[in-house]
LUMPALO-798842 format. One record per residue (C-alpha): residue in three letters; chain; y, z, x; residue number from 1. Coordinates in steps of 0.001 Angstrom, whole numbers, plus 500000, padded with zeros to 6 digits. Layout:
BEGIN
+-----+---+--------+--------+--------+-----+
:   r : c :     c2 :     c3 :     c1 :   k :
+-----+---+--------+--------+--------+-----+
: ALA : A :      Y :      Z :      X : NUM :
...
+-----+---+--------+--------+--------+-----+
//
This chain:
BEGIN
+-----+---+--------+--------+--------+-----+
:   r : c :     c2 :     c3 :     c1 :   k :
+-----+---+--------+--------+--------+-----+
: MET : A : 420616 : 820895 : 368337 :   1 :
: ASN : A : 418031 : 818500 : 369862 :   2 :
: ILE : A : 416230 : 820614 : 372299 :   3 :
: GLY : A : 413640 : 819693 : 375119 :   4 :
: MET : A : 411062 : 822545 : 375684 :   5 :
: VAL : A : 409104 : 822481 : 378744 :   6 :
: CYS : A : 406304 : 825147 : 379280 :   7 :
: TYR : A : 402846 : 825544 : 380324 :   8 :
: PRO : A : 400299 : 825454 : 377488 :   9 :
: THR : A : 398027 : 828314 : 378672 :  10 :
: TYR : A : 397199 : 831586 : 377224 :  11 :
: GLY : A : 399769 : 833319 : 379409 :  12 :
: GLY : A : 403007 : 834900 : 378143 :  13 :
: SER : A : 405606 : 832321 : 379328 :  14 :
: GLY : A : 403826 : 829526 : 377168 :  15 :
: VAL : A : 403439 : 831950 : 374178 :  16 :
: VAL : A : 407058 : 832907 : 374335 :  17 :
: ALA : A : 408328 : 829294 : 374722 :  18 :
: THR : A : 406187 : 828001 : 371845 :  19 :
: GLU : A : 407172 : 830907 : 369388 :  20 :
: LEU : A : 410884 : 830302 : 370524 :  21 :
: GLY : A : 410609 : 826534 : 369675 :  22 :
: LYS : A : 409010 : 827418 : 366327 :  23 :
: GLY : A : 411708 : 829786 : 365393 :  24 :
: LEU : A : 414319 : 827356 : 366406 :  25 :
: ALA : A : 412748 : 824632 : 364398 :  26 :
: GLU : A : 412758 : 826955 : 361370 :  27 :
: LYS : A : 416469 : 827166 : 361627 :  28 :
: GLY : A : 417087 : 823512 : 361573 :  29 :
: HIS : A : 417103 : 822670 : 365323 :  30 :
: LYS : A : 414829 : 819628 : 366720 :  31 :
: VAL : A : 412346 : 820901 : 369346 :  32 :
: HIS : A : 410481 : 818579 : 371614 :  33 :
: PHE : A : 407805 : 820217 : 373506 :  34 :
: MET : A : 406512 : 818722 : 376915 :  35 :
: SER : A : 403684 : 819742 : 378609 :  36 :
: TYR : A : 400257 : 818443 : 380109 :  37 :
: ALA : A : 398378 : 819762 : 377101 :  38 :
: LYS : A : 399318 : 821023 : 373665 :  39 :
: PRO : A : 400525 : 824702 : 374005 :  40 :
: MET : A : 398066 : 827400 : 372570 :  41 :
: ARG : A : 400223 : 828540 : 369779 :  42 :
: LEU : A : 401361 : 825062 : 368549 :  43 :
: ASN : A : 398274 : 824693 : 366386 :  44 :
: GLU : A : 399540 : 823271 : 363282 :  45 :
: PHE : A : 402195 : 820919 : 361830 :  46 :
: GLN : A : 405641 : 822265 : 361527 :  47 :
: ALA : A : 408878 : 820338 : 360565 :  48 :
: ASN : A : 411406 : 819504 : 363359 :  49 :
: ILE : A : 408761 : 819914 : 366056 :  50 :
: MET : A : 407473 : 817139 : 368215 :  51 :
: TYR : A : 404962 : 817228 : 371245 :  52 :
: HIS : A : 404967 : 814956 : 374062 :  53 :
: GLU : A : 402206 : 814997 : 376328 :  54 :
: VAL : A : 403009 : 814531 : 380143 :  55 :
: SER : A : 400363 : 812060 : 381508 :  56 :
: VAL : A : 399598 : 811889 : 385204 :  57 :
: ASN : A : 398079 : 808540 : 386332 :  58 :
: ALA : A : 395118 : 809108 : 388786 :  59 :
: TYR : A : 395628 : 807181 : 392011 :  60 :
: PRO : A : 393186 : 807213 : 395081 :  61 :
: LEU : A : 396176 : 808003 : 397369 :  62 :
: PHE : A : 396929 : 811359 : 395813 :  63 :
: GLU : A : 394502 : 814223 : 396327 :  64 :
: TYR : A : 396692 : 816231 : 393776 :  65 :
: PRO : A : 398477 : 813867 : 391047 :  66 :
: PRO : A : 402209 : 814645 : 391306 :  67 :
: TYR : A : 402873 : 816382 : 387826 :  68 :
: ASP : A : 406336 : 817554 : 388748 :  69 :
: LEU : A : 407466 : 813795 : 389075 :  70 :
: ALA : A : 405661 : 812679 : 386126 :  71 :
: LEU : A : 407356 : 815578 : 384131 :  72 :
: ALA : A : 410804 : 814428 : 385525 :  73 :
: SER : A : 410159 : 810906 : 384195 :  74 :
: ASN : A : 409142 : 812203 : 380931 :  75 :
: ILE : A : 412333 : 814336 : 380572 :  76 :
: VAL : A : 414438 : 811284 : 381628 :  77 :
: ASP : A : 412741 : 809241 : 378979 :  78 :
: LEU : A : 413133 : 811813 : 376176 :  79 :
: VAL : A : 416708 : 812427 : 376810 :  80 :
: LYS : A : 417301 : 808706 : 376791 :  81 :
: TYR : A : 415203 : 807811 : 373653 :  82 :
: GLU : A : 415467 : 811090 : 371644 :  83 :
: ASN : A : 419168 : 811785 : 372616 :  84 :
: LEU : A : 418360 : 815472 : 373740 :  85 :
: ASP : A : 421282 : 817876 : 373766 :  86 :
: LEU : A : 419707 : 820442 : 376011 :  87 :
: ILE : A : 416734 : 821041 : 378409 :  88 :
: HIS : A : 415003 : 824572 : 378362 :  89 :
: VAL : A : 412387 : 825122 : 380906 :  90 :
: HIS : A : 410081 : 828057 : 380963 :  91 :
: TYR : A : 408661 : 829307 : 384344 :  92 :
: ALA : A : 410382 : 827956 : 387485 :  93 :
: ILE : A : 407594 : 826227 : 389167 :  94 :
: PRO : A : 407671 : 823240 : 388925 :  95 :
: HIS : A : 409526 : 822908 : 385703 :  96 :
: ALA : A : 413069 : 823863 : 387056 :  97 :
: THR : A : 412765 : 821452 : 389873 :  98 :
: SER : A : 411388 : 818579 : 387757 :  99 :
: ALA : A : 414329 : 819127 : 385414 : 100 :
: TYR : A : 416871 : 819143 : 388070 : 101 :
: LEU : A : 415526 : 815843 : 389470 : 102 :
: ALA : A : 415692 : 814376 : 385865 : 103 :
: LYS : A : 419358 : 815661 : 385520 : 104 :
: GLN : A : 420275 : 813813 : 388784 : 105 :
: ILE : A : 418734 : 810669 : 387566 : 106 :
: LEU : A : 420487 : 811024 : 384271 : 107 :
: GLY : A : 423740 : 811778 : 386024 : 108 :
: GLU : A : 423582 : 808556 : 387829 : 109 :
: ARG : A : 423435 : 806755 : 384494 : 110 :
: GLY : A : 426590 : 808764 : 383110 : 111 :
: ARG : A : 424481 : 811183 : 381040 : 112 :
: HIS : A : 425082 : 814925 : 381674 : 113 :
: ILE : A : 422580 : 817238 : 379999 : 114 :
: PRO : A : 422647 : 821127 : 380179 : 115 :
: LEU : A : 419494 : 822604 : 381975 : 116 :
: ILE : A : 418568 : 826324 : 381070 : 117 :
: THR : A : 415646 : 827957 : 383319 : 118 :
: THR : A : 413991 : 831040 : 381781 : 119 :
: LEU : A : 412231 : 833103 : 384494 : 120 :
: HIS : A : 409033 : 834989 : 383214 : 121 :
: GLY : A : 407539 : 836905 : 386173 : 122 :
: THR : A : 404960 : 835559 : 388669 : 123 :
: ASP : A : 407157 : 832414 : 389069 : 124 :
: ILE : A : 409427 : 834781 : 390863 : 125 :
: THR : A : 407371 : 837865 : 392111 : 126 :
: VAL : A : 404236 : 835909 : 393305 : 127 :
: VAL : A : 404127 : 832166 : 393409 : 128 :
: GLY : A : 408026 : 831641 : 393699 : 129 :
: SER : A : 408310 : 834104 : 396509 : 130 :
: SER : A : 405772 : 832209 : 398797 : 131 :
: PRO : A : 407260 : 830472 : 401876 : 132 :
: SER : A : 405838 : 827211 : 400376 : 133 :
: TYR : A : 407931 : 827313 : 397457 : 134 :
: LEU : A : 410825 : 829673 : 398165 : 135 :
: PRO : A : 413421 : 827425 : 399275 : 136 :
: VAL : A : 412825 : 824787 : 396332 : 137 :
: VAL : A : 412754 : 827504 : 393712 : 138 :
: ASN : A : 415872 : 829177 : 395022 : 139 :
: PHE : A : 417705 : 825758 : 395088 : 140 :
: SER : A : 416463 : 824881 : 391395 : 141 :
: ILE : A : 417643 : 828255 : 390044 : 142 :
: ASN : A : 420963 : 827806 : 391595 : 143 :
: GLN : A : 421097 : 824258 : 390273 : 144 :
: SER : A : 420397 : 825308 : 386499 : 145 :
: ASP : A : 423421 : 825299 : 384192 : 146 :
: GLY : A : 422057 : 828582 : 382641 : 147 :
: VAL : A : 419364 : 831035 : 383915 : 148 :
: THR : A : 417713 : 833809 : 381682 : 149 :
: ALA : A : 415196 : 836640 : 382717 : 150 :
: VAL : A : 412875 : 838464 : 380281 : 151 :
: SER : A : 413797 : 841807 : 381589 : 152 :
: GLU : A : 416352 : 843763 : 383631 : 153 :
: TYR : A : 413501 : 844408 : 386165 : 154 :
: LEU : A : 412819 : 840633 : 386583 : 155 :
: LYS : A : 416618 : 839874 : 386984 : 156 :
: GLU : A : 417117 : 842351 : 389690 : 157 :
: GLU : A : 413650 : 841241 : 391436 : 158 :
: THR : A : 415106 : 837615 : 391291 : 159 :
: TYR : A : 418449 : 838664 : 392947 : 160 :
: SER : A : 416376 : 840910 : 395728 : 161 :
: ARG : A : 413982 : 837996 : 396537 : 162 :
: PHE : A : 416099 : 834818 : 396492 : 163 :
: GLU : A : 419677 : 833967 : 397352 : 164 :
: ILE : A : 421075 : 833391 : 393755 : 165 :
: ASN : A : 424522 : 832621 : 393214 : 166 :
: ASN : A : 424135 : 831882 : 389436 : 167 :
: GLU : A : 424576 : 834502 : 386736 : 168 :
: ILE : A : 421069 : 835704 : 385286 : 169 :
: ARG : A : 421358 : 836550 : 381574 : 170 :
: VAL : A : 418749 : 839085 : 380310 : 171 :
: VAL : A : 417189 : 837820 : 377042 : 172 :
: PRO : A : 414052 : 839750 : 376282 : 173 :
: ASN : A : 410923 : 838531 : 375060 : 174 :
: PHE : A : 410431 : 838929 : 371130 : 175 :
: VAL : A : 407904 : 839403 : 368384 : 176 :
: ASP : A : 407217 : 838056 : 364799 : 177 :
: ILE : A : 407193 : 841336 : 363160 : 178 :
: GLU : A : 406069 : 839594 : 360059 : 179 :
: ARG : A : 403046 : 838264 : 361699 : 180 :
: PHE : A : 402516 : 841239 : 364009 : 181 :
: GLN : A : 402309 : 844022 : 361495 : 182 :
: HIS : A : 399627 : 846613 : 360551 : 183 :
: SER : A : 397375 : 845375 : 357713 : 184 :
: ASP : A : 394384 : 846743 : 355905 : 185 :
: LYS : A : 391358 : 845508 : 357832 : 186 :
: ASN : A : 388959 : 848456 : 357104 : 187 :
: HIS : A : 386190 : 846055 : 356311 : 188 :
: PHE : A : 386654 : 844514 : 359699 : 189 :
: LYS : A : 386746 : 847907 : 361474 : 190 :
: LYS : A : 383657 : 849303 : 359625 : 191 :
: ALA : A : 381651 : 846182 : 360741 : 192 :
: ILE : A : 382513 : 847011 : 364317 : 193 :
: CYS : A : 382444 : 850878 : 364049 : 194 :
: PRO : A : 379792 : 851629 : 361498 : 195 :
: ASN : A : 379888 : 855373 : 362652 : 196 :
: GLY : A : 383663 : 855742 : 362419 : 197 :
: GLU : A : 384236 : 855292 : 366216 : 198 :
: PHE : A : 387839 : 854712 : 367389 : 199 :
: ILE : A : 388847 : 851401 : 368844 : 200 :
: ILE : A : 390565 : 850786 : 372286 : 201 :
: ALA : A : 391924 : 847364 : 372708 : 202 :
: HIS : A : 393227 : 845230 : 375637 : 203 :
: VAL : A : 394454 : 841717 : 375444 : 204 :
: SER : A : 395143 : 839517 : 378533 : 205 :
: ASN : A : 394449 : 836413 : 380613 : 206 :
: PHE : A : 391832 : 838310 : 382798 : 207 :
: ARG : A : 393758 : 837747 : 385851 : 208 :
: LYS : A : 393265 : 840185 : 388883 : 209 :
: VAL : A : 396982 : 841481 : 388369 : 210 :
: LYS : A : 396003 : 842582 : 384934 : 211 :
: ARG : A : 393460 : 845124 : 386376 : 212 :
: VAL : A : 391029 : 844839 : 383316 : 213 :
: GLU : A : 388349 : 846723 : 385202 : 214 :
: ASP : A : 390852 : 849797 : 384901 : 215 :
: CYS : A : 390269 : 849442 : 381119 : 216 :
: VAL : A : 386610 : 849879 : 381783 : 217 :
: ARG : A : 387095 : 852882 : 383852 : 218 :
: VAL : A : 389322 : 854491 : 381451 : 219 :
: PHE : A : 386792 : 853812 : 378567 : 220 :
: ARG : A : 384051 : 855357 : 380531 : 221 :
: LYS : A : 386034 : 858673 : 380796 : 222 :
: VAL : A : 386873 : 858549 : 377078 : 223 :
: LEU : A : 383254 : 858293 : 376329 : 224 :
: ASP : A : 382405 : 861125 : 378848 : 225 :
: SER : A : 384859 : 863331 : 376978 : 226 :
: GLY : A : 382744 : 863040 : 373996 : 227 :
: ILE : A : 384889 : 860706 : 371868 : 228 :
: LYS : A : 382936 : 857907 : 369939 : 229 :
: ALA : A : 384827 : 854608 : 370527 : 230 :
: LYS : A : 384525 : 851106 : 370998 : 231 :
: LEU : A : 386469 : 848874 : 373560 : 232 :
: LEU : A : 387626 : 845581 : 372504 : 233 :
: LEU : A : 388472 : 843200 : 375435 : 234 :
: VAL : A : 390373 : 840056 : 374160 : 235 :
: GLY : A : 391007 : 836974 : 376236 : 236 :
: ASP : A : 389494 : 835126 : 379029 : 237 :
: GLY : A : 390077 : 834206 : 382824 : 238 :
: PRO : A : 388909 : 834374 : 386304 : 239 :
: GLU : A : 387966 : 838089 : 386124 : 240 :
: ARG : A : 385911 : 838001 : 383043 : 241 :
: GLU : A : 382499 : 837756 : 384929 : 242 :
: SER : A : 383399 : 840693 : 387265 : 243 :
: VAL : A : 384516 : 842702 : 384168 : 244 :
: GLU : A : 381204 : 842125 : 382578 : 245 :
: ALA : A : 379296 : 843165 : 385520 : 246 :
: PHE : A : 381382 : 846378 : 385842 : 247 :
: CYS : A : 380733 : 847122 : 382231 : 248 :
: ARG : A : 377014 : 847160 : 383154 : 249 :
: GLU : A : 377602 : 849138 : 386287 : 250 :
: LEU : A : 379295 : 851850 : 384194 : 251 :
: GLY : A : 376956 : 851562 : 381355 : 252 :
: THR : A : 379509 : 850705 : 378641 : 253 :
: CYS : A : 378237 : 847519 : 377662 : 254 :
: GLN : A : 376793 : 848728 : 374212 : 255 :
: HIS : A : 380116 : 850043 : 373274 : 256 :
: THR : A : 382165 : 847014 : 374553 : 257 :
: LEU : A : 382870 : 843798 : 372810 : 258 :
: MET : A : 384214 : 840620 : 374809 : 259 :
: LEU : A : 385907 : 838706 : 372201 : 260 :
: GLY : A : 387433 : 836053 : 374367 : 261 :
: LYS : A : 390393 : 833970 : 373317 : 262 :
: GLN : A : 391469 : 834861 : 369798 : 263 :
: GLU : A : 394275 : 833157 : 367696 : 264 :
: LYS : A : 394607 : 835946 : 365069 : 265 :
: ILE : A : 395251 : 838745 : 367472 : 266 :
: GLU : A : 397262 : 840706 : 364894 : 267 :
: GLU : A : 393948 : 841355 : 362899 : 268 :
: ILE : A : 392339 : 842721 : 365777 : 269 :
: LEU : A : 395378 : 844878 : 366642 : 270 :
: SER : A : 395408 : 846143 : 363170 : 271 :
: ILE : A : 392305 : 847981 : 363667 : 272 :
: ALA : A : 392870 : 849324 : 367009 : 273 :
: ASP : A : 393896 : 853093 : 367773 : 274 :
: VAL : A : 395111 : 852681 : 371303 : 275 :
: PHE : A : 396079 : 849608 : 373485 : 276 :
: LEU : A : 395462 : 849824 : 377244 : 277 :
: LEU : A : 397826 : 847771 : 379656 : 278 :
: PRO : A : 396969 : 848819 : 383207 : 279 :
: SER : A : 398509 : 845948 : 384906 : 280 :
: ALA : A : 399719 : 845794 : 388545 : 281 :
: SER : A : 402484 : 843502 : 387768 : 282 :
: GLU : A : 404127 : 842996 : 384397 : 283 :
: THR : A : 407783 : 841770 : 384145 : 284 :
: PHE : A : 407815 : 842432 : 380305 : 285 :
: GLY : A : 404564 : 843243 : 378642 : 286 :
: LEU : A : 404379 : 840930 : 375605 : 287 :
: ALA : A : 400876 : 841890 : 374712 : 288 :
: ALA : A : 402078 : 845558 : 374555 : 289 :
: LEU : A : 404872 : 844567 : 372282 : 290 :
: GLU : A : 402565 : 842954 : 369880 : 291 :
: ALA : A : 400465 : 845783 : 369848 : 292 :
: MET : A : 403423 : 848121 : 369074 : 293 :
: SER : A : 404379 : 845708 : 366143 : 294 :
: CYS : A : 401019 : 846546 : 364757 : 295 :
: LYS : A : 401693 : 850378 : 364975 : 296 :
: VAL : A : 399323 : 850700 : 368019 : 297 :
: PRO : A : 400358 : 853428 : 370775 : 298 :
: VAL : A : 400295 : 852015 : 374031 : 299 :
: VAL : A : 398890 : 853654 : 377422 : 300 :
: SER : A : 400077 : 851568 : 380372 : 301 :
: SER : A : 401160 : 851563 : 383951 : 302 :
: ASN : A : 404711 : 852309 : 384835 : 303 :
: ILE : A : 405430 : 849213 : 386891 : 304 :
: GLY : A : 407759 : 846284 : 386401 : 305 :
: GLY : A : 409520 : 845965 : 383027 : 306 :
: ILE : A : 406987 : 847887 : 381031 : 307 :
: PRO : A : 409107 : 851116 : 380955 : 308 :
: GLU : A : 411871 : 849059 : 379222 : 309 :
: LEU : A : 409404 : 848554 : 376437 : 310 :
: ASN : A : 406834 : 851339 : 376269 : 311 :
: VAL : A : 408862 : 854704 : 376108 : 312 :
: HIS : A : 406982 : 857663 : 377451 : 313 :
: ASP : A : 405908 : 860255 : 374779 : 314 :
: GLU : A : 407654 : 858288 : 372091 : 315 :
: THR : A : 405643 : 854990 : 371788 : 316 :
: GLY : A : 402888 : 855830 : 374034 : 317 :
: TYR : A : 402490 : 857002 : 377605 : 318 :
: LEU : A : 403165 : 855592 : 381175 : 319 :
: CYS : A : 401066 : 856185 : 384070 : 320 :
: ASN : A : 401145 : 855576 : 387746 : 321 :
: LEU : A : 399315 : 852443 : 388738 : 322 :
: GLY : A : 395754 : 852842 : 389118 : 323 :
: ASP : A : 395572 : 856316 : 387766 : 324 :
: ALA : A : 392677 : 855877 : 385355 : 325 :
: GLU : A : 392203 : 859634 : 385096 : 326 :
: ALA : A : 395736 : 859985 : 383650 : 327 :
: MET : A : 395335 : 856980 : 381496 : 328 :
: ALA : A : 392089 : 858361 : 379985 : 329 :
: ASN : A : 393538 : 861831 : 379446 : 330 :
: TYR : A : 396333 : 860319 : 377451 : 331 :
: THR : A : 394110 : 857977 : 375411 : 332 :
: VAL : A : 391947 : 861218 : 374675 : 333 :
: GLN : A : 395038 : 863255 : 373510 : 334 :
: ILE : A : 395987 : 860397 : 371212 : 335 :
: LEU : A : 392601 : 859960 : 369736 : 336 :
: ASN : A : 391890 : 863617 : 369325 : 337 :
: ASN : A : 395367 : 864525 : 367667 : 338 :
: GLU : A : 395908 : 862655 : 364259 : 339 :
: GLU : A : 399479 : 864012 : 363946 : 340 :
: LEU : A : 400461 : 862670 : 367437 : 341 :
: ARG : A : 398707 : 859402 : 366686 : 342 :
: THR : A : 400775 : 859059 : 363649 : 343 :
: ARG : A : 403993 : 859843 : 365338 : 344 :
: LEU : A : 403341 : 857324 : 368295 : 345 :
: SER : A : 402290 : 854784 : 365683 : 346 :
: LYS : A : 405579 : 854834 : 363787 : 347 :
: ASN : A : 407810 : 855123 : 366857 : 348 :
: ALA : A : 405922 : 851932 : 368197 : 349 :
: ARG : A : 406649 : 850056 : 365197 : 350 :
: LYS : A : 410148 : 851006 : 364944 : 351 :
: HIS : A : 410920 : 850230 : 368804 : 352 :
: ALA : A : 409274 : 846884 : 368169 : 353 :
: GLU : A : 411690 : 845829 : 365549 : 354 :
: THR : A : 414385 : 845921 : 367988 : 355 :
: PHE : A : 412724 : 842935 : 369647 : 356 :
: GLU : A : 412522 : 841108 : 366218 : 357 :
: ILE : A : 412287 : 837211 : 366817 : 358 :
: SER : A : 415502 : 836384 : 364741 : 359 :
: HIS : A : 417605 : 838752 : 366840 : 360 :
: ILE : A : 416505 : 837100 : 370060 : 361 :
: ILE : A : 416669 : 833500 : 368573 : 362 :
: SER : A : 420318 : 834150 : 367811 : 363 :
: GLN : A : 420816 : 835094 : 371461 : 364 :
: TYR : A : 419450 : 831852 : 372676 : 365 :
: GLU : A : 421405 : 829841 : 370148 : 366 :
: ASN : A : 424608 : 831554 : 371416 : 367 :
: TYR : A : 423636 : 831041 : 375009 : 368 :
: TYR : A : 422863 : 827339 : 374443 : 369 :
: GLU : A : 426415 : 827010 : 373220 : 370 :
: GLU : A : 427915 : 828826 : 375979 : 371 :
: VAL : A : 426101 : 826836 : 378536 : 372 :
: SER : A : 426812 : 823461 : 376788 : 373 :
: GLU : A : 430511 : 824457 : 376719 : 374 :
: ASN : A : 430698 : 825450 : 380333 : 375 :
: LEU : A : 429050 : 822133 : 381451 : 376 :
: GLN : A : 431570 : 820148 : 379409 : 377 :
: ARG : A : 434410 : 822238 : 380940 : 378 :
: LYS : A : 433287 : 821735 : 384490 : 379 :
: LEU : A : 432653 : 817938 : 383797 : 380 :
: ARG : A : 436396 : 817638 : 382306 : 381 :
: GLU : A : 437911 : 819716 : 385612 : 382 :
: LYS : A : 435963 : 817214 : 387726 : 383 :
: GLU : A : 437349 : 814105 : 386044 : 384 :
: TYR : A : 440773 : 815414 : 385636 : 385 :
: PRO : A : 441246 : 818014 : 388644 : 386 :
: ASN : A : 445018 : 818455 : 388039 : 387 :
: PHE : A : 444736 : 819029 : 384374 : 388 :
: ILE : A : 445797 : 822412 : 383238 : 389 :
+-----+---+--------+--------+--------+-----+
//
């Protein structure tokens, strides 16, 4: 198939999933055209069957905020026309689903009908999309999509409860490349960071307030107070980084904390970690936790959103109530103090992560693409020949 893929290029999960999905589809022979205002983070090297099309927005004095959604719609129309796309797959509802719907209407006037699939990722539904400023438009755009997927059962139910959705929502979970994200021998790396044999506690996020990165520092402080020697690796960047650094100074953990910023080789860092922390206040899936689990790292997380669908309590790690740093610290200490427990959780984490292996999920998307395309063609035939049986 010739697929148009629309996503945000940033460090967040929706952009990562869209990019990795596109790369996986390209490896199977599909042509994938990425559309965004900048090149996606993980689209960092040449790959056959992948094209990137930058969406340019011309500045004009009349506009305080340039209309990216309209520029994106025009870009989609052009690509469908000149690249002969078979399908548009947009990730994150705002404004991508709306832009794609507008493009569909323009193309329909020209006799070109193309399937539109919208994948919902999280805050496009639970935070931004639920705002009164956007809710009617998001609601309409989801219902006008030819196919809708959500990355977890939790997100599916949240969408139905927050919006008036007539469309069926298919759950297609996020995935992991288990060949890339696997435990590898990085002892030389670990010794450089932990010359005295310290344990490593890791966290990866985009440092937004909802990720509650300060809770990682609280947990870490309690772990140190228990007498365990450890280092905290904080990977990523975002609006809360400065306040997290200040909090490290306040709790006196700076000399044991490494702020690594954005990293491309996340799997190398996860390979030296002993515990992964995910204290998020909102997480519709938990892609960072899945990547850690694939590298055989036990996860200690909050029990909100879609995380319990991924992190199985006392099997792949532990679940705690939101904001309960004491419980998270206690579980972390248990894992670090008990090698047999740590080994069991590590093996289980990898085994469970393998059920989300990328090739399984890509097959689900391929089948869904075919199903949605066939349904659209059937509807068009019924509209053209209403009395045909």
